[in-house]
N, CA, C and O atoms as CSV, one atom per row, in Angstrom:
chain,resi,resn,atom,element,x,y,z
A,1,UNK,N,N,-92.819,-1.865,163.042
A,1,UNK,CA,C,-92.995,-0.870,164.076
A,1,UNK,C,C,-93.196,-1.592,165.408
A,1,UNK,O,O,-94.018,-2.502,165.518
A,2,UNK,N,N,-92.430,-1.169,166.418
A,2,UNK,CA,C,-92.543,-1.847,167.705
A,2,UNK,C,C,-93.579,-1.191,168.600
A,2,UNK,O,O,-93.979,-0.048,168.376
A,3,UNK,N,N,-94.001,-1.916,169.600
A,3,UNK,CA,C,-94.986,-1.403,170.543
A,3,UNK,C,C,-94.338,-0.416,171.500
A,3,UNK,O,O,-93.180,-0.564,171.891
A,4,UNK,N,N,-95.113,0.589,171.864
A,4,UNK,CA,C,-94.692,1.583,172.851
A,4,UNK,C,C,-95.865,1.827,173.777
A,4,UNK,O,O,-96.983,1.384,173.510
A,5,UNK,N,N,-95.606,2.532,174.865
A,5,UNK,CA,C,-96.686,2.870,175.790
A,5,UNK,C,C,-97.467,4.065,175.257
A,5,UNK,O,O,-96.893,5.116,174.969
A,6,UNK,N,N,-98.756,3.898,175.131
A,6,UNK,CA,C,-99.623,4.982,174.675
A,6,UNK,C,C,-99.668,6.050,175.768
A,6,UNK,O,O,-99.918,5.731,176.931
A,7,UNK,N,N,-99.430,7.315,175.410
A,7,UNK,CA,C,-99.434,8.365,176.432
A,7,UNK,C,C,-100.824,8.675,176.993
A,7,UNK,O,O,-100.941,9.327,178.031
A,8,UNK,N,N,-101.871,8.215,176.314
A,8,UNK,CA,C,-103.233,8.481,176.797
A,8,UNK,C,C,-103.732,7.378,177.718
A,8,UNK,O,O,-104.295,7.663,178.775
A,9,UNK,N,N,-103.531,6.119,177.331
A,9,UNK,CA,C,-104.105,5.007,178.109
A,9,UNK,C,C,-103.058,4.149,178.819
A,9,UNK,O,O,-103.402,3.315,179.657
A,10,UNK,N,N,-101.788,4.350,178.487
A,10,UNK,CA,C,-100.661,3.622,179.085
A,10,UNK,C,C,-100.573,2.157,178.661
A,10,UNK,O,O,-99.773,1.409,179.223
A,11,UNK,N,N,-101.374,1.728,177.683
A,11,UNK,CA,C,-101.266,0.367,177.164
A,11,UNK,C,C,-100.105,0.264,176.187
A,11,UNK,O,O,-99.745,1.242,175.532
A,12,UNK,N,N,-99.526,-0.915,176.091
A,12,UNK,CA,C,-98.481,-1.172,175.104
A,12,UNK,C,C,-99.156,-1.424,173.762
A,12,UNK,O,O,-99.991,-2.319,173.638
A,13,UNK,N,N,-98.793,-0.634,172.765
A,13,UNK,CA,C,-99.433,-0.765,171.458
A,13,UNK,C,C,-98.589,-0.046,170.413
A,13,UNK,O,O,-97.649,0.678,170.742
A,14,UNK,N,N,-98.939,-0.258,169.164
A,14,UNK,CA,C,-98.329,0.523,168.089
A,14,UNK,C,C,-98.989,1.878,168.070
A,14,UNK,O,O,-100.216,1.981,168.100
A,15,UNK,N,N,-98.185,2.915,168.019
A,15,UNK,CA,C,-98.699,4.274,168.084
A,15,UNK,C,C,-98.614,4.953,166.728
A,15,UNK,O,O,-97.702,4.691,165.944
A,16,UNK,N,N,-99.577,5.832,166.462
A,16,UNK,CA,C,-99.595,6.617,165.231
A,16,UNK,C,C,-100.023,8.036,165.576
A,16,UNK,O,O,-100.819,8.264,166.487
A,17,UNK,N,N,-99.472,8.981,164.822
A,17,UNK,CA,C,-99.890,10.373,164.983
A,17,UNK,C,C,-101.264,10.531,164.349
A,17,UNK,O,O,-101.488,10.075,163.228
A,18,UNK,N,N,-102.175,11.166,165.052
A,18,UNK,CA,C,-103.550,11.335,164.570
A,18,UNK,C,C,-103.865,12.808,164.419
A,18,UNK,O,O,-103.389,13.635,165.197
A,19,UNK,N,N,-104.653,13.133,163.434
A,19,UNK,CA,C,-105.001,14.526,163.181
A,19,UNK,C,C,-106.489,14.746,163.442
A,19,UNK,O,O,-107.346,14.067,162.875
A,20,UNK,N,N,-106.770,15.705,164.306
A,20,UNK,CA,C,-108.137,16.145,164.561
A,20,UNK,C,C,-108.193,17.640,164.266
A,20,UNK,O,O,-107.179,18.331,164.370
A,21,UNK,N,N,-109.355,18.138,163.902
A,21,UNK,CA,C,-109.511,19.579,163.680
A,21,UNK,C,C,-109.343,20.310,165.012
A,21,UNK,O,O,-109.471,19.714,166.082
A,22,UNK,N,N,-109.054,21.615,164.928
A,22,UNK,CA,C,-108.927,22.408,166.145
A,22,UNK,C,C,-110.223,22.397,166.955
A,22,UNK,O,O,-110.188,22.362,168.185
A,23,UNK,N,N,-111.360,22.426,166.270
A,23,UNK,CA,C,-112.641,22.415,166.987
A,23,UNK,C,C,-112.861,21.066,167.683
A,23,UNK,O,O,-113.338,21.030,168.817
A,24,UNK,N,N,-112.521,19.969,167.019
A,24,UNK,CA,C,-112.646,18.647,167.641
A,24,UNK,C,C,-111.725,18.537,168.845
A,24,UNK,O,O,-112.127,18.021,169.888
A,25,UNK,N,N,-110.489,19.017,168.711
A,25,UNK,CA,C,-109.556,18.993,169.843
A,25,UNK,C,C,-110.095,19.822,171.009
A,25,UNK,O,O,-110.029,19.392,172.161
A,26,UNK,N,N,-110.624,21.000,170.715
A,26,UNK,CA,C,-111.177,21.849,171.771
A,26,UNK,C,C,-112.298,21.123,172.507
A,26,UNK,O,O,-112.372,21.170,173.735
A,27,UNK,N,N,-113.168,20.454,171.757
A,27,UNK,CA,C,-114.268,19.715,172.382
A,27,UNK,C,C,-113.735,18.587,173.263
A,27,UNK,O,O,-114.184,18.428,174.398
A,28,UNK,N,N,-112.802,17.820,172.767
A,28,UNK,CA,C,-112.248,16.704,173.544
A,28,UNK,C,C,-111.568,17.196,174.820
A,28,UNK,O,O,-111.625,16.534,175.856
A,29,UNK,N,N,-110.929,18.356,174.739
A,29,UNK,CA,C,-110.273,18.926,175.921
A,29,UNK,C,C,-111.313,19.452,176.906
A,29,UNK,O,O,-111.190,19.214,178.108
A,30,UNK,N,N,-112.327,20.157,176.428
A,30,UNK,CA,C,-113.397,20.673,177.296
A,30,UNK,C,C,-114.091,19.524,178.024
A,30,UNK,O,O,-114.428,19.640,179.202
A,31,UNK,N,N,-114.301,18.427,177.322
A,31,UNK,CA,C,-114.980,17.270,177.910
A,31,UNK,C,C,-114.047,16.384,178.730
A,31,UNK,O,O,-114.488,15.374,179.278
A,32,UNK,N,N,-112.777,16.738,178.824
A,32,UNK,CA,C,-111.752,15.984,179.578
A,32,UNK,C,C,-111.487,14.599,179.005
A,32,UNK,O,O,-111.089,13.690,179.733
A,33,UNK,N,N,-111.706,14.434,177.703
A,33,UNK,CA,C,-111.381,13.164,177.049
A,33,UNK,C,C,-109.954,13.156,176.505
A,33,UNK,O,O,-109.430,12.110,176.124
A,34,UNK,N,N,-109.334,14.338,176.473
A,34,UNK,CA,C,-107.966,14.478,175.988
A,34,UNK,C,C,-107.343,15.652,176.726
A,34,UNK,O,O,-108.005,16.660,176.975
A,35,UNK,N,N,-106.072,15.519,177.074
A,35,UNK,CA,C,-105.378,16.638,177.712
A,35,UNK,C,C,-104.574,17.378,176.647
A,35,UNK,O,O,-104.115,16.787,175.669
A,36,UNK,N,N,-104.417,18.670,176.855
A,36,UNK,CA,C,-103.771,19.513,175.853
A,36,UNK,C,C,-102.344,19.069,175.544
A,36,UNK,O,O,-101.872,19.242,174.420
A,37,UNK,N,N,-101.656,18.500,176.524
A,37,UNK,CA,C,-100.273,18.071,176.287
A,37,UNK,C,C,-100.188,16.850,175.367
A,37,UNK,O,O,-99.088,16.476,174.960
A,38,UNK,N,N,-101.311,16.225,175.032
A,38,UNK,CA,C,-101.298,15.065,174.130
A,38,UNK,C,C,-101.630,15.418,172.684
A,38,UNK,O,O,-101.691,14.527,171.837
A,39,UNK,N,N,-101.844,16.687,172.386
A,39,UNK,CA,C,-102.265,17.090,171.042
A,39,UNK,C,C,-101.319,16.600,169.954
A,39,UNK,O,O,-101.778,16.088,168.933
A,40,UNK,N,N,-100.031,16.741,170.142
A,40,UNK,CA,C,-99.069,16.337,169.115
A,40,UNK,C,C,-98.466,14.955,169.351
A,40,UNK,O,O,-97.542,14.549,168.646
A,41,UNK,N,N,-98.983,14.242,170.330
A,41,UNK,CA,C,-98.452,12.915,170.644
A,41,UNK,C,C,-99.119,11.832,169.792
A,41,UNK,O,O,-100.287,11.946,169.420
A,42,UNK,N,N,-98.373,10.808,169.501
A,42,UNK,CA,C,-98.945,9.635,168.832
A,42,UNK,C,C,-99.754,8.856,169.862
A,42,UNK,O,O,-99.380,8.778,171.032
A,43,UNK,N,N,-100.876,8.277,169.410
A,43,UNK,CA,C,-101.723,7.482,170.296
A,43,UNK,C,C,-102.029,6.137,169.640
A,43,UNK,O,O,-101.804,5.955,168.443
A,44,UNK,N,N,-102.536,5.209,170.424
A,44,UNK,CA,C,-102.835,3.876,169.908
A,44,UNK,C,C,-104.168,3.871,169.141
A,44,UNK,O,O,-104.959,4.809,169.240
A,45,UNK,N,N,-104.393,2.812,168.389
A,45,UNK,CA,C,-105.621,2.674,167.605
A,45,UNK,C,C,-106.868,2.672,168.493
A,45,UNK,O,O,-107.898,3.234,168.121
A,46,UNK,N,N,-106.773,2.041,169.663
A,46,UNK,CA,C,-107.928,1.987,170.563
A,46,UNK,C,C,-108.321,3.385,171.036
A,46,UNK,O,O,-109.503,3.725,171.052
A,47,UNK,N,N,-107.338,4.191,171.418
A,47,UNK,CA,C,-107.635,5.563,171.864
A,47,UNK,C,C,-108.178,6.390,170.708
A,47,UNK,O,O,-109.124,7.157,170.884
A,48,UNK,N,N,-107.590,6.240,169.537
A,48,UNK,CA,C,-108.089,6.977,168.380
A,48,UNK,C,C,-109.549,6.611,168.105
A,48,UNK,O,O,-110.384,7.489,167.892
A,49,UNK,N,N,-109.847,5.323,168.111
A,49,UNK,CA,C,-111.214,4.868,167.872
A,49,UNK,C,C,-112.181,5.395,168.912
A,49,UNK,O,O,-113.300,5.786,168.583
A,50,UNK,N,N,-111.753,5.406,170.171
A,50,UNK,CA,C,-112.601,5.908,171.253
A,50,UNK,C,C,-112.873,7.404,171.074
A,50,UNK,O,O,-114.017,7.845,171.187
A,51,UNK,N,N,-111.829,8.181,170.796
A,51,UNK,CA,C,-112.007,9.629,170.607
A,51,UNK,C,C,-112.873,9.921,169.389
A,51,UNK,O,O,-113.725,10.809,169.423
A,52,UNK,N,N,-112.655,9.180,168.326
A,52,UNK,CA,C,-113.446,9.347,167.099
A,52,UNK,C,C,-114.924,9.053,167.384
A,52,UNK,O,O,-115.803,9.804,166.960
A,53,UNK,N,N,-115.191,7.958,168.105
A,53,UNK,CA,C,-116.574,7.602,168.449
A,53,UNK,C,C,-117.235,8.681,169.303
A,53,UNK,O,O,-118.407,9.002,169.107
A,54,UNK,N,N,-116.482,9.238,170.248
A,54,UNK,CA,C,-117.017,10.314,171.093
A,54,UNK,C,C,-117.422,11.499,170.228
A,54,UNK,O,O,-118.498,12.069,170.405
A,55,UNK,N,N,-116.554,11.864,169.292
A,55,UNK,CA,C,-116.854,13.001,168.416
A,55,UNK,C,C,-118.064,12.729,167.539
A,55,UNK,O,O,-118.880,13.624,167.319
A,56,UNK,N,N,-118.195,11.511,167.035
A,56,UNK,CA,C,-119.343,11.158,166.193
A,56,UNK,C,C,-120.635,11.201,167.012
A,56,UNK,O,O,-121.641,11.754,166.568
A,57,UNK,N,N,-120.598,10.612,168.212
A,57,UNK,CA,C,-121.786,10.565,169.059
A,57,UNK,C,C,-122.228,11.953,169.525
A,57,UNK,O,O,-123.413,12.186,169.764
A,58,UNK,N,N,-121.276,12.863,169.652
A,58,UNK,CA,C,-121.584,14.191,170.199
A,58,UNK,C,C,-121.384,15.299,169.167
A,58,UNK,O,O,-121.004,16.417,169.517
A,59,UNK,N,N,-121.638,14.991,167.906
A,59,UNK,CA,C,-121.376,15.949,166.826
A,59,UNK,C,C,-122.086,17.282,167.044
A,59,UNK,O,O,-121.508,18.333,166.770
A,60,UNK,N,N,-123.306,17.260,167.525
A,60,UNK,CA,C,-124.020,18.520,167.774
A,60,UNK,C,C,-123.347,19.312,168.897
A,60,UNK,O,O,-123.305,20.541,168.846
A,61,UNK,N,N,-122.824,18.624,169.902
A,61,UNK,CA,C,-122.104,19.290,170.989
A,61,UNK,C,C,-120.782,19.872,170.494
A,61,UNK,O,O,-120.358,20.933,170.952
A,62,UNK,N,N,-120.136,19.185,169.567
A,62,UNK,CA,C,-118.877,19.674,169.004
A,62,UNK,C,C,-119.109,21.038,168.352
A,62,UNK,O,O,-118.304,21.956,168.512
A,63,UNK,N,N,-120.198,21.158,167.630
A,63,UNK,CA,C,-120.506,22.415,166.938
A,63,UNK,C,C,-120.687,23.569,167.911
A,63,UNK,O,O,-120.464,24.724,167.547
A,64,UNK,N,N,-121.090,23.271,169.149
A,64,UNK,CA,C,-121.333,24.308,170.151
A,64,UNK,C,C,-120.056,24.762,170.868
A,64,UNK,O,O,-120.051,25.806,171.520
A,65,UNK,N,N,-118.985,23.989,170.751
A,65,UNK,CA,C,-117.731,24.334,171.419
A,65,UNK,C,C,-116.992,25.377,170.579
A,65,UNK,O,O,-116.838,25.227,169.367
A,66,UNK,N,N,-116.544,26.426,171.246
A,66,UNK,CA,C,-115.803,27.473,170.535
A,66,UNK,C,C,-114.475,26.915,170.037
A,66,UNK,O,O,-113.709,26.344,170.812
A,67,UNK,N,N,-114.201,27.080,168.730
A,67,UNK,CA,C,-112.928,26.580,168.210
A,67,UNK,C,C,-111.752,27.324,168.836
A,67,UNK,O,O,-111.862,28.503,169.171
A,68,UNK,N,N,-110.650,26.640,168.988
A,68,UNK,CA,C,-109.418,27.216,169.498
A,68,UNK,C,C,-108.304,26.915,168.517
A,68,UNK,O,O,-108.387,25.950,167.757
A,69,UNK,N,N,-107.289,27.710,168.527
A,69,UNK,CA,C,-106.107,27.455,167.699
A,69,UNK,C,C,-105.062,26.817,168.589
A,69,UNK,O,O,-104.747,27.355,169.651
A,70,UNK,N,N,-104.520,25.688,168.185
A,70,UNK,CA,C,-103.522,24.981,168.962
A,70,UNK,C,C,-102.173,25.067,168.264
A,70,UNK,O,O,-102.088,24.968,167.040
A,71,UNK,N,N,-101.123,25.252,169.053
A,71,UNK,CA,C,-99.769,25.209,168.505
A,71,UNK,C,C,-99.406,23.760,168.296
A,71,UNK,O,O,-99.419,22.961,169.232
A,72,UNK,N,N,-99.084,23.430,167.074
A,72,UNK,CA,C,-98.740,22.047,166.755
A,72,UNK,C,C,-97.290,21.984,166.323
A,72,UNK,O,O,-96.771,22.912,165.703
A,73,UNK,N,N,-96.649,20.892,166.653
A,73,UNK,CA,C,-95.270,20.685,166.198
A,73,UNK,C,C,-95.271,20.460,164.703
A,73,UNK,O,O,-96.197,19.850,164.169
A,74,UNK,N,N,-94.278,20.929,164.038
A,74,UNK,CA,C,-94.204,20.756,162.577
A,74,UNK,C,C,-93.666,19.405,162.208
A,74,UNK,O,O,-93.538,19.094,161.024
């Protein structure tokens, strides 16, 4: 797999599609850690790790965010 530009951080890296729950995505969008247009985009390992850490650190805040339904590409 070749390196590509990550759409979130613009670094050259290997990209993978990542799956987050609708509630986690809603929280990341509300907190401006992710933009809605990146929901179905592949991201690099560093961005995935950063988003995952944010969700872990703010788990109680995640529960307070109203879940949303996102249209995802099949």
